[in-house]
N, C-alpha and C positions, 0 to 999 in steps of 0.2 A: 503494500498500499504504500502511494508516495502522498504528502502533504504537504502543502504551500500556504504559507502565510503571506498574503498580501498587506504591506506595508504602508500607510497612507499617512500625505503628511498634512501639514494643514489643512491648506486647500490647492491642490495640483492645478496648474493649469486649466488643462484638458478636463478636469473635473466638473473645476470654476463655472464653464461656461452654461453649465444645467441646473446651477444654482443659482438663487438672489436672495434679496430678503425675506420675501413670501415661502421663499422653498421649504418640505419640514423632509423631503427627500432626502437621505441620509447618505455621505459621499457612499458606503462602498455599497452601498444598492446599485448609484450610476457604473460604481467601477465591474461589477456584476453583470450589466448588462450589457458593457463590452464585450466581457469575456465571455457570455454566453455567444456574443453575436463570433468571435475570433472561433470558440469553440464547433460552435455549425459546421461553420467554414470548414473547419477541419474534421467534418463527417462523424464527430463524437454524440452521443447521445448522454443527456446531463436530468439531475436532478436539482430542481432548488428546491432545498428547503430554511420553511420559516418558521418561528415561533408562534404562530397563531393565523388564521383564516383571514384576518384583516391586513398583516402583514405579506399573506401569498395575494392577494387580490389589487394593494398598492404595489405589489412587483408586476404581476402584469400589467397591470395600465402603464408602466413603466417602458415596460416592455411594447406596447404598442405604439408607445410615443416616442419611441427610438427615433434613432437614424433611418428613414424611409429606403434608404441605398444600403443598408444595414441589416434589413429586416430577419426576422429568428424566430420563426413558426415556434409555436407555444400554448401550451393550454393547461391551465389548471385541473391538478389530479382529478380524476371522475368526468373529465369531458374531452372533448376534440374523437378523433379518431380510436378505434379498437384498442389498435397498438400505442393510442400516443402519439404527441408530436416530439422532433427532435428534443424538445426543450421541456419539460413540463415542473410547474411550482405548486407545494404542498405543506401543510404545517402536521401531518401524520407519515408515515412509513410510504417509498412510492409502492406503488403494484406491479411494474415493469421491472426489469433489470438494465440499470444504464449506467456507466463507466466513470461518469463524475459527480461529483456531489459537491454542489457548493451552496456554502451552509451560513444562510444567515442569521440564524438565532444561535443566542449566548452563550449555548449546552452543546456537547459533541451529540449527536442521535444516537441512539442503543444500536440502527442499524448502520453505524458508519461504515463498519465493516466488511459489507458490499460492494464497495467500490473502491478500484484500483486507483483513483485519482481523489482528491479531497483538496477541495480550496475553501480556505478560512480568512480574514481578514482579523487587523488589526486599525480598528478606529481612531482616533485623535481624542476623543473626549476619555480621562481619564477612569472614568467609572468599566467604560468599556475597552481600554487598554486592559484590564485588569480581568477582565473577564477570558480575556484574548490571552492572556499568559497563563490562566488556569487552564485554558484548551491544551494550548504547547506542552502545558507540563504533562498534563493528562494521556498525549500523543506520547511522549517518551518514554511513560511508566509503561506502556503497552510497547515499547520497545520500535516505535518509528521516533527517525530523526527528522523531525519536519524542517523544509528551506523556506526561506525567507525574503522576499521580492518587494526591492522599492515600487513602489506602485506609479511615480512619477517618475 
């Protein structure tokens, strides 16, 4: 299992373009959209895990608003075609096998071991950084050596 932690800086220029004073979308959600587009282009099947149905719906809407030239076929769990779109978004364990998990929740999901690649984020808020550090430690306790990637 490969685990990648993306370190976000205060406000990278490429993520800043999608945010303004009225935006409540976390920067790591925007980066997750970009990663979904890249993974779809690489023909990977992705599951985006969120902490709640509300978060899943927010992320679903964000993908619909994402760059039209980089459209990402996606659906919420239980919707869409029989075997799901290339990117599935859910707040419960996925029904279909997928290779990549993008974790937007604060904890490691119990089903994480079903994926060959897990993507995590280290947001800039101190409380979220602390949660990311805890997940990093948990992966190391599982015998996985996570890699860190600067998101900017």
